[in-house]
C-alpha positions as CSV (number, residue, x, y, z in Angstrom):
1,M,-103.3,60.8,-199.9
2,R,-105.6,62.9,-197.9
3,L,-109.0,61.9,-199.3
4,T,-111.2,59.4,-197.8
5,P,-112.4,56.4,-200.0
6,H,-115.7,58.1,-200.0
7,E,-114.3,61.4,-201.4
8,Q,-112.4,59.6,-203.8
9,A,-115.4,57.7,-205.1
10,V,-117.6,60.8,-205.2
11,I,-114.9,62.6,-207.2
12,K,-114.3,59.7,-209.6
13,A,-118.0,59.4,-210.3
14,A,-118.3,63.1,-210.9
15,S,-115.6,63.0,-213.4
16,L,-117.1,60.0,-215.2
17,A,-120.5,61.7,-215.2
18,H,-119.5,65.3,-216.3
19,F,-116.5,64.6,-218.5
20,D,-116.7,60.7,-219.3
21,A,-113.1,60.6,-218.4
22,P,-110.9,59.5,-215.5
23,V,-109.4,62.0,-213.1
24,R,-106.2,62.5,-211.4
25,L,-105.5,64.1,-208.0
26,F,-102.3,66.1,-208.0
27,G,-100.9,68.8,-205.5
28,S,-100.8,69.1,-201.7
29,R,-103.6,66.5,-201.2
30,L,-101.2,63.8,-202.3
31,V,-98.8,64.4,-199.1
32,D,-99.9,62.7,-196.3
33,T,-97.9,65.0,-193.8
34,R,-99.4,68.3,-194.9
35,R,-102.6,70.0,-193.7
36,G,-105.4,71.7,-195.6
37,G,-105.1,72.7,-199.1
38,D,-107.5,72.6,-202.0
39,I,-108.4,69.5,-204.1
40,D,-106.5,69.8,-207.2
41,L,-108.0,67.5,-210.2
42,Y,-106.7,67.0,-213.6
43,I,-108.9,65.6,-216.4
44,E,-108.1,65.1,-220.3
45,S,-111.1,65.9,-222.5
46,P,-111.6,66.9,-226.1
47,L,-114.1,69.6,-224.8
48,K,-112.5,73.3,-225.2
49,G,-113.5,76.7,-224.0
50,D,-117.0,77.4,-222.7
51,Q,-118.0,73.6,-222.9
52,A,-115.1,72.6,-220.7
53,F,-115.7,75.4,-218.2
54,A,-119.6,74.5,-217.9
55,R,-118.7,71.0,-217.2
56,E,-116.1,72.1,-214.5
57,L,-118.9,74.3,-212.8
58,A,-121.3,71.3,-212.8
59,M,-118.7,69.0,-211.6
60,T,-117.7,71.1,-208.8
61,A,-121.4,71.7,-207.9
62,D,-122.0,68.0,-208.0
63,I,-118.9,67.3,-205.6
64,W,-120.1,70.2,-203.2
65,R,-123.6,68.7,-202.9
66,Q,-122.2,65.4,-201.7
67,L,-119.1,66.4,-199.9
68,G,-119.8,70.0,-198.8
69,E,-118.3,73.3,-200.2
70,Q,-114.5,73.2,-200.3
71,K,-111.8,74.5,-202.6
72,I,-111.5,72.4,-205.8
73,D,-109.5,73.2,-208.7
74,I,-110.1,71.3,-211.9
75,V,-107.7,71.5,-214.6
76,V,-108.9,70.3,-217.9
77,S,-106.6,69.8,-220.9
78,D,-107.4,68.5,-224.4
79,G,-104.1,66.5,-224.3
80,E,-102.5,68.2,-227.1
81,H,-101.8,71.9,-225.9
82,L,-99.8,71.0,-222.7
83,L,-99.0,73.7,-220.1
84,P,-96.6,73.4,-217.3
85,I,-99.5,72.6,-214.9
86,H,-100.7,69.9,-217.2
87,E,-97.1,68.3,-217.4
88,L,-97.1,68.5,-213.5
89,A,-100.4,66.8,-213.0
90,R,-99.7,64.0,-215.7
91,Q,-96.3,63.5,-214.0
92,D,-97.1,63.6,-210.3
93,G,-101.0,62.8,-210.3
94,V,-102.7,59.7,-209.1
95,W,-105.5,58.2,-210.7
96,L,-108.7,58.0,-208.6
């Protein structure tokens, strides 16, 4: 995993603060031999639409304040209507 313990702690705390839910890291940051790449995060929350989007923005801003600006993709699912990206994140993602 290409996140430091500090980065992991910041992301985990932000997820709990904004969604009251644990977060999974998935995608290229899980592969130690790769370079670069965005931080792909998966969260399950009952929030939908504008509520979830507002929390995504707030969470991203919170992480940026603590770690600096970088590409962060937050995927939120209600746990019921799963898309292929949700299945991938659930299957391959690692809990922070």
